[in-house]
N, C-alpha and C positions, 0 to 999 in steps of 0.2 A: 210777544217777546217777554213782556213783564211777567206773564203767567208762567212761562218756562223757567225764568229766573227764581221766582218764589217756590215753584215746585222743586227745583234743584236744591235750594236752601233747606227746604223741609225734608227732602230725601236725605241730604247730607247729615242734618241734625239727627234724624231718626236712626240712620246707620251708625253714627258715632255713639249715640246713647245705647243702642243695642249691643255694640261691640264692647262697651265699657261695663255693661251690667255684670258679667262674670267676675270682673276685677273688684267691683264695689261689694259684691256679696262675699268674695274671698277675703276681703279685708275686715269683715266683722269677726270679732273673737268667738271662739268656740269654748264653752265652759264644760269641763270634764270633771266628774267625781270618781275618785279611786278609793278602794278600801271600804270599810264599813260606813254606814250612814249614821253619824253620831247623834242625829236628832231622833232616830228610832230606837236607840239603846239606852237603857237606864242603868248606869254603872252603880248607882246607889243600892241596887238590889244585891250586890256582892259585898258580903260582910267578912272582914278579916277575922280569922280565928273560928269561923263558922262554916263558910262556903267551901265546898270541895272543888277539885279539878273538874269532876263530872258536872257539878252544878254550873260552873262557869261555862263549860262547853255546851250544855243544854241552853243556857240563857243567851250566850253571845255567839255560839258557833265556833268554828275553827279559828285560831289566831292568825293574824297576818304574818307574824314571824315569831320564832321561839329562840331563846338563848341557847348557846352551845355549852354554857358553863353553869356551875352551881352558884346560887340557888336557881332552880328552874323558874324561868320568867317567860310569860306570854306577852306579846305586844299586839295591840289592835290599832291599826294606823288608818287614818282618814285624811284624804288630801283633795282639795279643790284647785284646779288649774285653769288658766285661760291661755289659749293658743290662737295666734293670728297668722294666717297664711303659712309662710315658711319660716317664721321666726320661732325661736325657742319658747317653750311654755313658761309662763310665770305662775308661781304658786300664790294663790289668793288666800288660802286657809289650810292649815294642817293641824291635826290633833293626833297625839300618840298616847294611848292608855297602856300603862305597864302594870301587869298583875303578877305578883311573885308568890310562889308556892313553897311550903315547907317540904322536907323529904317525905312526909306522910301524905302529901297531896292536899293540904289545907291552905287556903289563901292567907298569906301573912301581910300583904301590902297591896293597895290599889292606888296608883298615882298617875296623874296626868303630866305629861312632859310637854311643855309649851314655852314660848318666849325665848328667854336667854338660854334655857337648858337644851332646846332643840338645836341640832347641828346638822349641816350637810356633811355626808360622809362620801369621800372620794375613794372609789375602789382602786386598788393597786392594779396597774396595767402590765406589770412585769409578767414574763412567762418563764416557766421552768424549762431549761433546755433538756432535750431528750437525746438519747443515743441514736446514732444513725445519721442519715443524710436527709436533706430537704428534697422533696420530690417535685419534679416539674413535668410538663407534658412531654418535652423532648426526651428527658431521661426515661420516662415510661415507654415511649415509642421505641427508642433505640435499645433499651435493655431487653426487649422481648425478641430481638433478632436471633440471638444465640440459643434461645430456649425451645426452638421448634424440634419436636421429636423426629428422628430420622424415620423414613418409610421402611417398613419391614419388607424384606425381599421374600417373595413367595417362591417356593421350590417348583421347578418345571417338571 
């Protein structure tokens, strides 16, 4: 009887531990790196007044983002985040390098945006209304009833 009781306790403890293992693993944070790897890029090789747009592209590759307005500006963004299970990700480190070009395509400024200058940008969620009506499944089904072509009668 004592042997069965100990076996039951061991079986219960093993089952409980095995069932909790996925939750314990899921709670450990996942580290993600996004954008360029700032340790692998030497921005000091870009010289304002000397380096051209082509030099920057060869050295750094395509920018993460480009400005829509004058002066032409390229942004190289690096971000390290930590995510745990279903919780939102936390930003651990972020670096933004801003490279500005003259109209002739020569670098005029290389600047790191960090600390107080870095800001979270909240996209506008408004939508522009369009002409017409909103479609639904029922509207689509019932709107097709009157569109069936009549059968052509064949002459006898």
